[in-house]
C-alpha positions in Angstrom: -1.1 -8.3 19.3 -1.8 -6.6 15.8 0.4 -5.5 13.1 0.4 -2.1 10.9 1.7 -2.0 7.4 2.5 1.3 6.3 3.3 1.6 2.3 4.4 5.1 0.9 4.4 5.6 -2.7 5.9 7.9 -5.4 3.3 7.7 -7.5 4.4 8.5 -11.3 2.5 11.7 -12.8 1.3 10.3 -16.1 -0.4 6.7 -13.5 -4.2 6.9 -13.6 -4.1 7.8 -10.1 -8.1 6.7 -9.7 -7.4 3.1 -11.2 -4.2 2.7 -9.1 -6.6 4.0 -5.5 -9.5 1.5 -6.9 -6.6 -1.3 -7.0 -5.1 -0.8 -3.6 -8.7 0.0 -1.8 -9.3 -3.7 -3.6 -6.8 -5.4 -1.1 -9.4 -4.6 1.4 -10.8 -8.2 0.0 -7.3 -9.8 1.2 -7.8 -12.7 4.4 -6.8 -10.7 7.5 -6.8 -7.2 6.8 -9.2 -5.5 9.3 -8.5 -1.7 8.0 -6.9 -0.3 5.3 -6.6 3.5 4.2 -4.8 4.9 1.4 -4.4 8.7 0.1 -2.6 11.2 -1.1 -0.7 13.7 1.2 -1.5 16.7 1.1 1.5 18.2 3.2 4.2 18.1 0.3 6.9 19.7 2.0 7.9 16.9 4.3 7.0 14.2 1.7 10.4 13.9 0.0 8.8 12.8 -2.9 6.5 10.2 -1.5 2.8 11.5 -2.6 0.6 8.4 -1.5 0.8 6.5 1.5 -1.2 2.9 2.7 -2.0 1.8 6.0 -3.3 -1.3 6.4 -4.2 -3.0 9.8 -3.9 -7.1 10.3 -4.7 -9.5 12.9 -0.8 -10.6 13.6 2.3 -11.3 12.0 0.7 -14.5 10.8 -2.2 -12.3 8.6 1.0 -10.6 7.3 2.4 -12.9 5.8 -0.6 -13.7 4.1 -1.4 -10.9 2.9 2.1 -10.4 1.8 1.9 -13.7 -0.3 -1.8 -13.6 -0.9 -2.3 -14.0 -5.1 -4.5 -11.0 -5.6 -2.0 -8.7 -3.6 1.0 -10.1 -5.6 -1.4 -9.4 -8.7 -1.9 -5.9 -7.3 1.7 -5.2 -6.9 2.9 -6.3 -9.9 0.2 -5.3 -12.5 -0.8 -1.8 -11.0 2.1 -0.7 -8.2 5.2 -1.4 -9.6 4.3 0.2 -13.1 2.4 2.7 -11.7 5.3 4.1 -9.5 8.9 6.2 -9.6 11.8 3.1 -9.6 12.8 4.5 -6.0 9.2 5.2 -5.2 8.0 2.1 -2.3 9.0 2.4 1.2 7.5 0.1 3.3 7.6 -0.4 7.3 5.8 -2.8 9.8 4.8 -2.4 13.3 3.6 -4.0 15.8 1.0 -2.4 18.1 
């Protein structure tokens, strides 16, 4: 059963969004990632301050565990995502399809 990893971000106004997006898009090279979509919302009335969304499709729960601990993924989180979002700016969920 495939797994969909969904992350919402409140990207800081002074973040270099192009660099942020490039780094997030680079997560496609993490083993187990089947598809990755990332973008900015265009309907801010309902977004509760979240500005961007990431949706990653993975093969299964084991692939999600591999993704979560992958060295490149951890590096992107530590060096790009955390510094680029508001302190309460990450909401993540995982579902099985």
